[in-house]
C-alpha positions in Angstrom: 19.3 -120.2 -163.5 22.1 -117.7 -163.8 22.7 -115.6 -160.7 23.8 -112.0 -160.9 27.4 -112.4 -159.8 28.0 -115.6 -161.8 30.5 -115.3 -164.6 29.4 -117.1 -167.8 32.0 -119.1 -169.6 32.5 -118.3 -173.2 31.1 -120.9 -175.6 33.8 -123.2 -176.8 33.5 -124.0 -180.5 35.4 -126.8 -182.2 38.8 -125.7 -183.6 37.6 -126.2 -187.2 34.8 -123.7 -186.7 37.0 -121.1 -185.1 39.5 -121.5 -187.9 36.9 -121.1 -190.6 35.4 -118.0 -189.0 38.9 -116.5 -188.7 39.3 -117.1 -192.4 36.0 -115.5 -193.2 36.9 -112.4 -191.2 40.2 -112.1 -193.0 38.6 -112.7 -196.4 36.3 -109.8 -195.7 39.3 -107.5 -196.0 40.2 -108.5 -199.6 38.5 -105.6 -201.4 39.6 -103.0 -198.9 43.2 -104.2 -199.3 42.8 -104.1 -203.1 41.4 -100.6 -202.9 44.2 -99.4 -200.6 47.1 -100.9 -202.6 45.6 -99.7 -205.9 45.5 -96.2 -204.5 49.1 -96.4 -203.3 50.0 -97.6 -206.8 48.2 -94.7 -208.4 49.8 -92.1 -206.1 53.2 -93.5 -207.1 52.4 -93.8 -210.8 50.7 -90.4 -211.3 52.7 -88.5 -208.7 56.1 -90.0 -209.0 56.1 -90.9 -205.3 57.7 -94.1 -204.0 58.6 -97.2 -206.0 55.9 -98.0 -208.5 57.4 -101.4 -209.4 57.4 -102.5 -205.7 53.8 -101.4 -205.3 52.9 -103.3 -208.4 54.5 -106.4 -207.0 52.6 -105.9 -203.7 49.3 -105.7 -205.6 50.0 -108.9 -207.4 50.6 -110.7 -204.1 47.0 -110.2 -203.1 45.5 -112.9 -205.2 47.9 -115.5 -203.8 47.4 -114.3 -200.2 43.7 -114.5 -200.4 43.8 -117.6 -202.5 45.2 -119.4 -199.4 42.1 -118.5 -197.5 39.5 -119.2 -200.2 41.1 -122.6 -201.0 39.8 -123.8 -197.6 36.2 -123.2 -198.8 36.3 -123.8 -202.6 39.2 -126.2 -203.2 42.1 -125.8 -205.6 40.4 -125.6 -209.0 37.9 -122.9 -208.2 40.4 -120.9 -206.2 42.9 -121.0 -209.0 40.3 -119.6 -211.4 39.4 -116.8 -209.0 43.0 -116.0 -208.5 43.5 -115.8 -212.2 40.5 -113.4 -212.6 41.8 -111.2 -209.8 45.3 -111.1 -211.2 44.0 -110.3 -214.7 41.8 -107.5 -213.2 44.9 -105.9 -211.5 46.9 -106.1 -214.7 44.1 -104.6 -216.8 43.7 -101.6 -214.4 47.4 -101.0 -214.4 47.5 -100.9 -218.2 44.5 -98.6 -218.2 46.2 -96.2 -215.8 49.3 -96.1 -218.0 47.2 -95.5 -221.1 45.7 -92.5 -219.2 49.1 -91.0 -218.6 49.9 -91.5 -222.3 46.6 -89.9 -223.2 45.9 -92.9 -225.5 42.1 -92.7 -225.7 41.6 -95.8 -227.8 43.7 -97.9 -225.5 41.9 -96.5 -222.4 38.6 -97.5 -223.9 39.9 -100.9 -224.8 41.2 -101.6 -221.2 38.0 -100.1 -219.7 36.0 -102.6 -221.7 38.3 -105.4 -220.6 38.0 -104.4 -217.0 34.2 -104.5 -217.1 34.2 -107.8 -218.9 36.5 -109.2 -216.3 34.3 -108.2 -213.3 31.2 -109.6 -215.1 33.1 -112.9 -215.6 34.1 -112.8 -212.0 30.5 -112.1 -210.9 29.3 -115.1 -212.9 32.0 -117.3 -211.5 31.4 -116.4 -207.9 27.7 -117.1 -208.3 28.5 -120.5 -209.8 30.6 -121.7 -206.8 28.4 -120.4 -204.0 24.6 -120.5 -203.9 24.5 -117.7 -201.4 26.0 -115.2 -204.0 24.1 -114.0 -207.0 25.6 -112.9 -210.3 23.5 -109.7 -210.4 24.6 -108.6 -207.0 28.3 -109.2 -207.7 28.1 -107.5 -211.1 26.5 -104.4 -209.5 29.2 -104.3 -206.7 32.2 -105.0 -208.9 31.1 -102.7 -211.7 30.7 -99.9 -209.2 34.2 -100.6 -207.7 35.7 -100.5 -211.2 34.0 -97.3 -212.3 35.2 -95.6 -209.1 38.8 -96.9 -209.7 38.7 -95.3 -213.1 37.2 -92.1 -211.8 39.8 -91.9 -209.0 42.6 -92.4 -211.5 41.2 -89.5 -213.7 41.3 -87.1 -210.7 44.9 -88.0 -210.1 45.6 -87.1 -213.7 43.7 -83.8 -213.5 45.0 -83.1 -210.0 41.5 -82.6 -208.6 42.5 -83.8 -205.2 39.3 -82.6 -203.4 37.2 -84.8 -205.6 39.9 -87.5 -205.4 39.6 -87.8 -201.6 35.8 -87.9 -201.9 36.0 -90.7 -204.4 38.4 -92.7 -202.2 36.0 -92.3 -199.2 33.2 -93.7 -201.4 35.5 -96.6 -202.5 36.2 -97.5 -198.9 32.5 -97.4 -198.1 31.8 -99.7 -201.0 34.5 -102.1 -199.9 32.7 -102.4 -196.6 29.5 -103.4 -198.5 31.4 -105.8 -200.7 33.2 -107.2 -197.7 29.9 -107.8 -195.8 28.4 -109.6 -198.9 31.6 -111.6 -199.4 31.9 -112.7 -195.8 28.2 -113.4 -195.3 28.2 -115.6 -198.4 31.3 -117.5 -197.1 29.7 -117.9 -193.6 26.4 -119.3 -195.1 28.4 -121.6 -197.4 30.4 -122.9 -194.4 27.2 -123.5 -192.4 25.6 -125.3 -195.3 28.6 -127.6 -195.7 28.6 -128.3 -191.9 24.9 -129.2 -192.0 25.5 -131.5 -195.0 28.3 -133.3 -193.1 26.1 -133.8 -190.1 23.3 -135.5 -192.2 
């Protein structure tokens, strides 16, 4: 029985569990960080503000930063493949933005097609390494993220800043949904592996 004035001690979990849960919380922020740094890059590229090259370098550090987290769950081989897909995705979007500035419609369409192919490949890969993720759900989420990135870039070009802010709000809301799906899948995957170890 617990009396009214008794202070309950917090549950102490093994270090490994606490460490894994911290990794899961951090991994949840991947898509928000990606959206934020992509926006900073676009502000610099389209508006001539800040150092575009430095922002580009910052973007390309994201796959490595999050690779260190995901390696704990999925090992070296799968993590390297995911890092490659994410790095490729960033490079494709950057090329698409530059093509927009140059008003090169054919190149814009080419890179848009590559971006959607990349996220569909990523969706298939994520579903293949974690039974708690589905290809269809990831494809829906990442295609929405990509279309919003292109839409936001267009508003920078047309200087439609009211619509630009609205799109960025929607991107941030979407990253919360993606982050939840991402972290829930990691948590369930971790629990599954813990249960398998215990049997």
